[in-house]
N, C-alpha and C positions, 0 to 999 in steps of 0.2 A: 503491499503502500503507499510506505513511502511516509504516511499523514505520521507527523507527530502526537500519541495519545499519550496522557497525562489522566488520570483518578485521582478522587479524592478519599476520604477515609469512608466511603459507601460505595467506590466508584473501581469495581471489583472487574476484572480477564472479563467475568460475566458479563457483566453490564456493557463493558467498547467490544463486544460480539455483539451483543441486541442490537444498542446503534450504530453498528457498520451495517448489518444484519438489513437495517433502517433505512442508509444509507443508499442501501445496493437497490433497494424497491423503485429510485429513480432517471430513470433510463436518459443520457444525456442524445437526443439527435445529432448534434453533431458526430456524435463517436458509435452511433450503436450498442453503448455497452453500457452500465451502471454508472454511477457516478463515480466510485470506488475502483473500477477495477481498468478505469478513464482514469485517472493519478490527478480528478478533480479535489480531492482531499487533502489537505492541506494539516490541521487538526484539528481532535477534540479533546476535547477535556470536560471529562466529570467531574464536577461536587456539589455533594448533598443534591445528589437529585435534580439536577443544571445542567445541563450537556449546552457547549458551545462547540458550535463547527466553523472551521473556517474551510470554502473552496479555493478551489487555483481559478482562474479566467485562462479556457482555451482559446488559444491564439487563431481556434476554425469559428470559436463557439462566437454568431455576438452580443455584442454586451448586456441588452436586457433579454436574453437566451440564462444568462447564470444567473439573471437574480432571479427567473420566472424558476431552476431550478432548486433554487437558494431556497424559495418557498413552500416552496413541493417537496425537497429533505425535511424543510423542517418538521411540518406535518409530522410526515414517518414518525418522527422522531418521536415528538410530541403522544404521536399515539402508542407509547412504551407508557406501562402501568406506572413505575414508580418511576418516570416525568415530573415533575414538577412546574419544566422549563424548557425553555432548547431555543438559541439563537442561533441561525445559518448567516455564516458574511463573508457571503465575495471578498478574497480582495483583488484587487484587479494589480496591483508593483509585481504578483506573482509569474 
């Protein structure tokens, strides 16, 4: 994946795996694969039920499309029953 993953006291490997599974349900039309496989996930931070994800905007992707993917990714992460908050951002300089 190449992403920087960090977890707080309640964010174990199981939580990280669930977040990655949630993110893998979002497909990038530019790559025709999910955003994890496409290498768009730069970092994931989990702390006390809060999840923060940073996505890389691929060169092949129209800028607005990356933000739509971020919204879709955030929705998928929020579906996890232990998540109390989620934020997915696009790093434009990556």
